[in-house]
N, C-alpha and C positions, 0 to 999 in steps of 0.2 A: 364680507359681512353676515354674519350668524344672525338667522333667527331662531328663537326658542323659543319653549312657553314660558319661562318665566319671564320677567322681566317686558317683556311685549308690551307694546303699546302702541298706539296710530303714525304719532310722530314717526316713530321709527321706519314704517310702513311706509309713509310717504316718502323718508330721504331717500328708501331703497328702489322706491319709482323713479324718483327725480334722479338720482345713482343710472338705472338701466337706460331712461329715455336717455340722459345725455353719452352714454355710452352709443346708441345706439344712433344717436343725431349726428355722432363723426363717422360713424360706420354707412351710413347712408348720406352723408354730408346737406344736411336739413338740419335747418336753424330753427330748432326749437328748443332752443334756451329761456322763453317765456314760456309756453306751455310748461316743459319741466319746474318753474320755479311754481307754479298754480298750486295751491290745496286742491286735495283730492275730492272729488266731489260728494255731497253732504248724501246719506243715506242710501249707499251702496254697498254696504259693510266693510268698509275699512277699517273703521273699529274695532270690527270684529274681535274677539279674542282667538281663532285659528288663523285669519287673513294672515298670509304670509310665510303660513306655517306650512311642513312636510311631515308628511307620515308614512312611516315605515311600516306596512301591514303587515309583514310575515311578523317583526317583532316586539312590535305594539309600541311603539317609538316613536313620538319626537325624530329627526335628525336635520344638521346647517343642512343648507344648500352644496356647500362644497360634498357631505356625502352620495346625496344624490348625482351626482357632477360624477364624482367618481366610480359609481356602480353603474349608472345608463354606461358612461364612458367603458365598462369591461364587458360589458355587453355584445354576445353578438349581432343584436336583434335590442333598439333601444326606438319603442313605442307612444307616443308620445299623445293622447287623446285630449283632443280641446271642446270646445264651445267654439264652433266656424266663426259668429261674429263678434267672440271676445277677442281686441286687441291684445291685451295683456298676456294672456292666453300664446300667444305666435309670438311677441317678445319674449317669453321667456321658455320657450321650442326653440328661441334662436339663439339665448344664449346655453341652453345645454349643448346643443350644436356644435359650437362654437369651441366650447370648454372640451368637447370631446378630440377636436378638430387638436390645440391647443396641446390634447394628452398623445399626438400622436397618429390619432386612427383617420380613416378617410373611410369615412362612410358611404355606400350610395347613400341618396338622400330620393324619397318614394315621397309618391303625394296621392290621399285617397281621391281628390278633386282633379287631378289625370285620368282619363283612360285612354285605354290599349289605342285607338280611332288617333290623338290629339299625340302620340310617340312622331311621329315623322314630322309635324310640323317644331317637335321639342328637339330633335335632333340636327332639324336645319338649323333651327336658333341658336345653338348653342355650339355649331359648329358653322358660326362665320359671327359672331356675340358671345367669346364662351366666357364675359364678364357683364355682360349687361342685363340685369334681375329687371331692372324696370320695364324693359323691353318683353319681357319673357310672358306677360298676362296677354299679352297683343297678340304676337308669336302661335299662343296656341287657341286663342278664342275665349281668352277666359272672361271676357264680360256677355257672354251670349249664355253660359254655361249654369248661370244658377245661384254659382258657389258668391260668398262676401268680398267686396274690392277686391281686387290682388292687390292693395297695396296694405292690407294688414299681413298678406302673406312676404311680399316682399323681405322684410328683415330675414327669414330666414334663406329664401336664393342668398339674399348680399352675401352671408356667410356660407352658403355649398357655394357659391362659382369661385370669391374667392380665394377656397380653399381649392380648386377643381376636385368638388366632389362627380363625382356624376348623379346628374337626376332622372328620375323613374317615373313613367305613367303607370299607375299601377292600380285602377280600379277599371271591374268591365262597361263596355259602351251603355250607354244609356239605354240604345235598343234592346240590347241581350236583358238587361235589371227585367226593363218592363215582358219582357217576353215568357223568361225565366218565373218572373208573379206571377205569373197567368199560366204556367204549367208545365209550360215547353222547355225542357231540360233540351232535345236536340241542338239549339243556338248556343249550348255549350259545352268546349273539347270533354271527349267521350274519358279521356285519359282523367283532369278535372274533376266530373261525375265520380270516377271508379276510385280515385282515392281519397276521396273528402266524402263519399258515401249519399251523396247529395239528394240519391232518387232513395232516400231511406229518411224515414224520420231519425234528429235530429235525439242521440242520450236527453237532454235538456229540451225535449220539444215542449212540454207544460210549459217551462220557466220562458223561454224564444217567444211564444207564442204572449204571454203576457207581459214581457220586454213592449212587442210590437204593440197591442193595445196600447201602451200606458203612452206609449212613443206619440199616438196620435190623439192622446188625449181622449181615449175612451168609444170616438168616434165612428171608429174603423167597421165594416160589416166583418162581420165573422165569418162570412165564406172567402174572406180575402187575404185575410191572418194565416195561413198556411203557407198560401205561394208567395208571401212577400218574408216568412219565414225564412221560404227554400233560395230565394233573393239574395236574404243579408247572410246565411251560410255563403252562398256563390261569389259576394264578394270577398267575405272573411276567404274563402280562400286564395280568390284568384292574387288577393294581395299579398298573404302569404306565399305563393306560385310567383310574386314577382322578388319580393325580400330575398328570397334564397336560389334566384335563377341568375347565375353568374357575379354573384361578386364578393371577391376577393376579402373585401375588410368586413364582412359587415352590412348592415342597410337601418337608415332611420326614418321610421314611418309614421307621414303626419298624417292626422287621421281625426275624426269623432272619438268620443271617449265609449258608446258605446262599440266600438270595431275593435278594440286593445283592449277587452274585461278578459282577467285570467280562467273564468271557467265555460266561458264560449269565447266565439271572436277570432281574431289574429292566431293570437297567443295558441287556441286547438289547433289549428290547418298548421304552425311552425312546427309544433310536436310531433306531428304526421310526416313531414317534411324533413325535419334537423331533428332529434328526437336529446339530440343531445347540447343543442347550441343552447347558450344562455340568452337570455329572456331578458328586459326588466320592459315596466310596462309602465307607464306615468299617468295618471290620469290628474288633468287641471279643474278643479269641480268651485264652483261660487260655492261661498258659505252662504248659510239661510238664517235668517233671524230665531235665534230662539236653541239653535241646532249649536251647542255648544261643546262638545264630543264628536271624534273621531265617527265611531258607536252610530253617532244619530242617524249617519248617511248614506249610510247600508242598506236599512231597507226602500229607501229610491232605487236600490236596485236588485228586489227583490231577495237577498241575498243575508246570509247573517251579519259578513263580515262582509269590508268592505274590495270586489274584485279587481282588484289590481294590486301590484307590486307595491307602485308608490303613491301617493295623492297629495298634491301643490292644491293648497285650499288658495283661493284667490277673493279681490272684493269682487262682485259684481257688475258685472257693462253695463246694468240696468234694470229697474224695474218692473218690466212690463211682463206681463201674466204670456208667455208662449203660448197655453192652449189656444185663449181668446184671438189670439193674433193668428194663429193657426185655422181655426174656426171662419174666421172673416178673410181671407186668405181663397182662392179657387183651389178647387180638388190638385192636388198634387202628384204626381210618380211616383212609385215605389221606393225610384232610388237616392229619396230625400226622406228619411226615414224618423228622424230625431230630431222635431225643431229646436235646432242651438246646440244640438249636442250629439250627435251619430253621424 
């Protein structure tokens, strides 16, 4: 179904969600007919004029879902940026991956949420149960990782394993990220540091520092910010390395939206490693009341225009004040850098 700027209305979005849930229910063998028949919860932006729209940043126009699927399928590297705890974002990621597979692609599937210390457990699970998406979370200790429930990510894994795609643990270990944030680059591979100039300030250092401050709702001491920027850059570099390493048909990255922005993030690291490779960076962004044009959202990223190739606008998962929730929680380690977004 094509969603276009003209003629958009809330029932059409609800119909799209119903169809999406019905397909996922078949894939996952879950009885969700009752859920699919329910109207969307009020007050979350389902009737927002941008909800369900896809914005092509370079061409400054809305495009249908089929056009986005074609662009993602044609790219060697597809970077799908989410709010981590938003169920629809994961379901739309699964839909795009499925369209890639249907086009004949067999990319690797890389997760920001899995780090390299989990790779052996991941490999053991896939060797013994290569189609068991439900059990993958327990196999890698997902429940103790601090990420949202594995069931949110399971539809993506179902699609990957049904097609026999390799799954890659793409992130740095938590202990390494913490050490880098404290200024200890010796915990990183020297080649990684050298290739991505991690021992020097980033070209966009000031912008990155502002992004880290905003991600922590202005509550982070200034003395911690430079180290956390380096940790963020190291994570982006490692994820880019994992995408490139040994993948014959490219790769898809599942990560927070902050990691897939084109001005800095994984795309910039990929440009160092594979400058000629096609990259499609897609962000799933929640609509905000009163922001009815794509340009309204650019300031959120400290940019003059949205720093992605495509933006898929979605309803909100909730109306929780993320900064208030962040302040209520105990202090978190540097590997969690944006509440719900990175």
